[in-house]
TISEGU-770120 format. One line per 4 residues: number of its first residue (from 1); their letters; for each residue y, x, z of C-alpha. Coordinates in steps of 0.2 Angstrom, whole numbers, padded with zeros to 4 digits. Example, Ala and Ser with C-alpha at 12.3 -4.5 7.8 and 13.67 -1.06 7.14 Angstrom:
// TISEGU-770120
1> AS> -0022,0062,0039  -0005,0068,0036
END
This chain:
// TISEGU-770120
1> XXXX> 0113,0113,0036  0106,0105,0052  0087,0109,0053  0078,0094,0048
5> XXXX> 0067,0084,0062  0051,0087,0053  0044,0072,0059  0029,0064,0051
9> XXXX> 0022,0047,0045  0005,0044,0037  0001,0027,0026  -0016,0024,0021
13> XXXX> -0023,0011,0010  -0041,0004,0014  -0053,-0008,0005  -0064,-0023,0012
17> XXXX> -0081,-0025,0006  -0095,-0038,0009  -0108,-0030,0019  -0122,-0039,0010
21> XXXX> -0117,-0037,-0008  -0108,-0019,-0004  -0095,-0025,-0016  -0076,-0029,-0014
25> XXXX> -0071,-0046,-0008  -0060,-0055,-0021  -0049,-0065,-0008  -0044,-0061,0010
29> XXXX> -0048,-0073,0024  -0033,-0082,0027  -0033,-0077,0045  -0037,-0058,0043
33> XXXX> -0019,-0052,0041  -0010,-0064,0053  -0021,-0055,0066  -0019,-0037,0060
37> XXXX> 0000,-0042,0062  0000,-0048,0079  -0011,-0033,0085  -0003,-0019,0075
41> XXXX> 0016,-0027,0075  0024,-0020,0058  0012,-0007,0055  0000,-0017,0043
45> XXXX> 0004,-0026,0026  -0005,-0031,0012  -0007,-0022,-0005  -0007,-0027,-0022
49> XXXX> -0025,-0033,-0023  -0032,-0045,-0011  -0047,-0033,-0006  -0035,-0021,0000
53> XXXX> -0024,-0019,0017  -0011,-0004,0021  -0008,0003,0038  0006,0016,0042
57> XXXX> 0010,0025,0058  0025,0024,0067  0039,0040,0066  0029,0054,0075
61> XXXX> 0034,0070,0081  0018,0078,0080  0003,0078,0070  -0007,0075,0086
65> XXXX> 0003,0060,0088  0000,0055,0070  -0018,0057,0072  -0020,0046,0089
69> XXXX> -0010,0032,0080  -0019,0032,0064  -0036,0032,0073  -0030,0016,0082
73> XXXX> -0025,0009,0066  -0041,0012,0057  -0051,0006,0073  -0041,-0010,0075
77> XXXX> -0043,-0015,0056  -0060,-0011,0056  -0065,-0021,0070  -0053,-0035,0064
81> XXXX> -0063,-0036,0046  -0079,-0035,0056  -0074,-0050,0066  -0072,-0059,0048
85> XXXX> -0089,-0052,0041  -0083,-0038,0033  -0083,-0020,0031  -0068,-0005,0030
89> XXXX> -0069,0007,0017  -0056,0022,0016  -0062,0029,-0003  -0048,0029,-0017
93> XXXX> -0061,0020,-0030  -0075,0008,-0027  -0092,0014,-0034  -0097,-0004,-0039
97> XXXX> -0082,-0015,-0040  -0076,-0020,-0058  -0056,-0024,-0056  -0058,-0038,-0069
101> XXXX> -0064,-0050,-0056  -0052,-0046,-0041  -0036,-0056,-0038  -0020,-0050,-0031
105> XXXX> -0009,-0055,-0017  0002,-0070,-0020  0018,-0061,-0016  0034,-0059,-0025
109> XXXX> 0035,-0040,-0027  0017,-0042,-0033  0019,-0056,-0046  0032,-0047,-0055
113> XXXX> 0021,-0031,-0057  0008,-0042,-0063  0020,-0050,-0076  0028,-0033,-0080
117> XXXX> 0013,-0022,-0081  -0002,-0034,-0087  -0018,-0026,-0091  -0012,-0009,-0082
121> XXXX> -0010,-0015,-0066  -0024,-0025,-0067  -0035,-0011,-0068  -0028,-0005,-0051
125> XXXX> -0042,-0004,-0043  -0036,0012,-0032  -0031,0016,-0014  -0021,0032,-0010
129> XXXX> -0014,0041,0007  0007,0045,0010  0014,0056,0019  0032,0057,0025
133> XXXX> 0039,0070,0031  0057,0069,0041  0070,0079,0030  0086,0071,0035
137> XXXX> 0098,0081,0024  0100,0072,0004  0102,0090,-0004  0089,0099,0007
141> XXXX> 0077,0084,0002  0079,0088,-0016  0079,0105,-0016  0062,0106,-0006
145> XXXX> 0054,0091,-0018  0057,0104,-0033  0047,0119,-0024  0034,0107,-0015
149> XXXX> 0026,0102,-0032  0017,0117,-0034  0007,0114,-0020  0002,0097,-0024
153> XXXX> -0013,0101,-0035  -0020,0110,-0020  -0018,0095,-0009  -0025,0084,-0021
157> XXXX> -0041,0094,-0024  -0043,0095,-0006  -0043,0076,-0004  -0054,0069,-0017
161> XXXX> -0064,0054,-0015  -0064,0045,-0032  -0078,0051,-0043  -0086,0034,-0047
165> XXXX> -0078,0021,-0058  -0088,0003,-0063  -0104,0010,-0056  -0103,0027,-0067
169> XXXX> -0101,0042,-0061  -0084,0048,-0071  -0088,0066,-0070  -0069,0068,-0062
173> XXXX> -0068,0071,-0042  -0052,0059,-0042  -0053,0046,-0055  -0040,0037,-0047
177> XXXX> -0027,0049,-0054  -0032,0043,-0071  -0031,0026,-0067  -0014,0029,-0058
181> XXXX> -0007,0040,-0074  -0008,0023,-0085  0006,0016,-0074  0024,0020,-0079
185> XXXX> 0035,0032,-0068  0021,0041,-0062  0014,0059,-0061  0024,0074,-0056
189> XXXX> 0043,0073,-0052  0057,0079,-0065  0067,0093,-0057  0083,0089,-0052
193> XXXX> 0098,0101,-0045  0106,0090,-0034  0104,0072,-0025  0119,0064,-0034
197> XXXX> 0110,0068,-0051  0093,0060,-0044  0103,0047,-0040  0112,0045,-0057
201> XXXX> 0097,0045,-0066  0088,0031,-0056  0104,0021,-0058  0101,0021,-0076
205> XXXX> 0085,0012,-0074  0093,0000,-0062  0108,-0004,-0071  0096,-0007,-0087
209> XXXX> 0086,-0019,-0077  0070,-0011,-0079  0068,-0007,-0060  0077,-0015,-0046
213> XXXX> 0077,0000,-0035  0069,0018,-0031  0054,0010,-0022  0046,0008,-0041
217> XXXX> 0046,0026,-0045  0030,0032,-0041  0029,0051,-0043  0018,0061,-0034
221> XXXX> 0032,0066,-0023  0048,0058,-0021  0063,0056,-0010  0058,0040,0001
225> XXXX> 0070,0025,-0003  0068,0019,0012  0067,0033,0025  0077,0049,0026
229> XXXX> 0058,0057,0020  0051,0067,0007  0036,0057,0004  0019,0064,-0004
233> XXXX> 0009,0052,-0015  -0002,0063,-0025  -0018,0062,-0014  -0034,0051,-0014
237> XXXX> -0037,0044,0003  -0048,0053,0013  -0065,0043,0019  -0064,0055,0034
241> XXXX> -0048,0051,0044  -0048,0071,0050  -0048,0076,0033  -0031,0066,0028
245> XXXX> -0023,0072,0044  -0027,0091,0039  -0019,0089,0022  -0003,0080,0031
249> XXXX> -0003,0095,0042  -0003,0108,0028  0012,0097,0018  0022,0097,0034
253> XXXX> 0020,0115,0037  0022,0120,0018  0040,0111,0019  0044,0120,0034
257> XXXX> 0040,0135,0027  0051,0132,0011  0064,0128,0024  0062,0145,0033
261> XXXX> 0064,0154,0015  0080,0144,0011  0087,0149,0028  0085,0167,0023
265> XXXX> 0092,0163,0004  0075,0164,-0003  0066,0150,-0013  0047,0148,-0020
269> XXXX> 0047,0151,-0038  0048,0135,-0048  0036,0134,-0062  0037,0125,-0078
273> XXXX> 0028,0108,-0075  0017,0112,-0090  0008,0124,-0078  0007,0113,-0064
277> XXXX> 0001,0100,-0074  -0016,0110,-0079  -0018,0114,-0059  -0016,0094,-0057
281> XXXX> -0028,0091,-0071  -0040,0104,-0065  -0038,0096,-0046  -0043,0079,-0053
285> XXXX> -0058,0086,-0064  -0065,0098,-0052  -0057,0094,-0035  -0061,0112,-0025
289> XXXX> -0077,0118,-0035  -0068,0126,-0051  -0053,0134,-0044  -0035,0133,-0049
293> XXXX> -0024,0145,-0058  -0014,0158,-0048  0002,0158,-0061  0009,0175,-0054
297> XXXX> -0009,0182,-0057  -0012,0173,-0072  -0029,0168,-0070  -0041,0156,-0061
301> XXXX> -0045,0159,-0042  -0057,0151,-0031  -0049,0137,-0020  -0056,0146,-0005
305> XXXX> -0046,0161,-0008  -0030,0150,-0013  -0034,0141,0003  -0034,0158,0014
309> XXXX> -0018,0161,0006  -0009,0145,0009  -0015,0145,0027  -0007,0163,0031
313> XXXX> 0009,0158,0022  0010,0143,0034  0001,0151,0050  0019,0154,0058
317> XXXX> 0024,0135,0054  0006,0128,0062  0010,0138,0076  0028,0131,0079
321> XXXX> 0023,0113,0075  0007,0113,0085  -0005,0111,0072  -0016,0125,0070
325> XXXX> -0032,0116,0073  -0028,0103,0060  -0023,0116,0048  -0039,0126,0050
329> XXXX> -0051,0112,0047  -0047,0114,0029  -0059,0128,0029  -0072,0114,0034
333> XXXX> -0066,0103,0021  -0070,0116,0008  -0088,0122,0016  -0094,0103,0020
337> XXXX> -0086,0095,0004  -0073,0081,0001  -0078,0063,0001  -0081,0064,-0018
341> XXXX> -0096,0077,-0015  -0105,0066,-0001  -0105,0052,-0013  -0110,0061,-0029
345> XXXX> -0124,0068,-0015  -0130,0053,-0008  -0130,0044,-0027  -0143,0059,-0034
349> XXXX> -0152,0060,-0018  -0157,0041,-0019  -0161,0042,-0037  -0172,0057,-0033
353> XXXX> -0182,0046,-0021  -0184,0033,-0034  -0172,0021,-0030  -0164,0011,-0045
357> XXXX> -0146,0013,-0051  -0139,-0001,-0041  -0149,0004,-0024  -0140,0022,-0027
361> XXXX> -0124,0014,-0029  -0126,0003,-0013  -0131,0018,-0005  -0114,0026,-0008
365> XXXX> -0105,0010,0000  -0116,0011,0017  -0111,0029,0017  -0093,0026,0015
369> XXXX> -0093,0013,0029  -0099,0023,0041  -0089,0039,0037  -0073,0030,0037
373> XXXX> -0076,0029,0056  -0080,0047,0058  -0072,0056,0071  -0064,0040,0078
END
């Protein structure tokens, strides 16, 4: 089997806010997307809601290349938003916005989603980050997907940016996952023994007229229906770009580590979904704060210790792929906290200073606007 290219591509979904009200806009200015398309040439697209905009890097050979391109995308979209009197935020749920008053994009695909999913899709005021890794062989892609499921909760915990919903602290570090799980064909993927088995099951849904194609299967990780890649979709979008790049780097290195095992006729143990789902819930609820279950030891281990083990497991791969610095940045995320931690801290500090709840929520938005451009 030919070694995969292990190329990488990153997609991010941003939200557009009114700097005065701090709320999401309901309609995108008509000239904004054409201006973005003019400058970004195929690397930008509308999202389901008009208050959102999606960017995607080209196929990148290295994590450093992906970071540079992602920085350019954020800078450009933020600059165009500013020209239109708007601000850009990279966050998975907006702390104030009520989804009921927002308008979806008038595009055939989105019109069909609105018709099919009704109230479920109207709550979809969420944004995420997707990471594509080039694995050209169909069978290898499926094999690595079934093994990579194990680490998805660990990466979700590292990305959390959605503790608030409709003006309230939900108590969850990733409330986005709770909203997303209301959609059909989401969550952890099924386990398939071959690519043909996967295709047969997808075709059942296609032939029944339930979906047009595999692009409407929205698992936390999936074989991309458009590219020869394995696509990770579990993460919140990281407010700070370098945090997202780190998560992409760990995912990339983890897949290469699994490939190395396969070359030695070894593999990562495939655990029952009931166990992985439990860790997924812990990541959704606590983020990096309360640890995850080590299935081999049968106990909860601190996230710091688990991260040290992960970094050691993929050290050889990070060196080979030239992303040691990006992988090691994960320790800084744990030390300083994720976007979710910063949002809660800003909110609580504002209340301690005697500000109103409305002012505290507005302070979160101001922080998010600034943090979205951190390190760019």
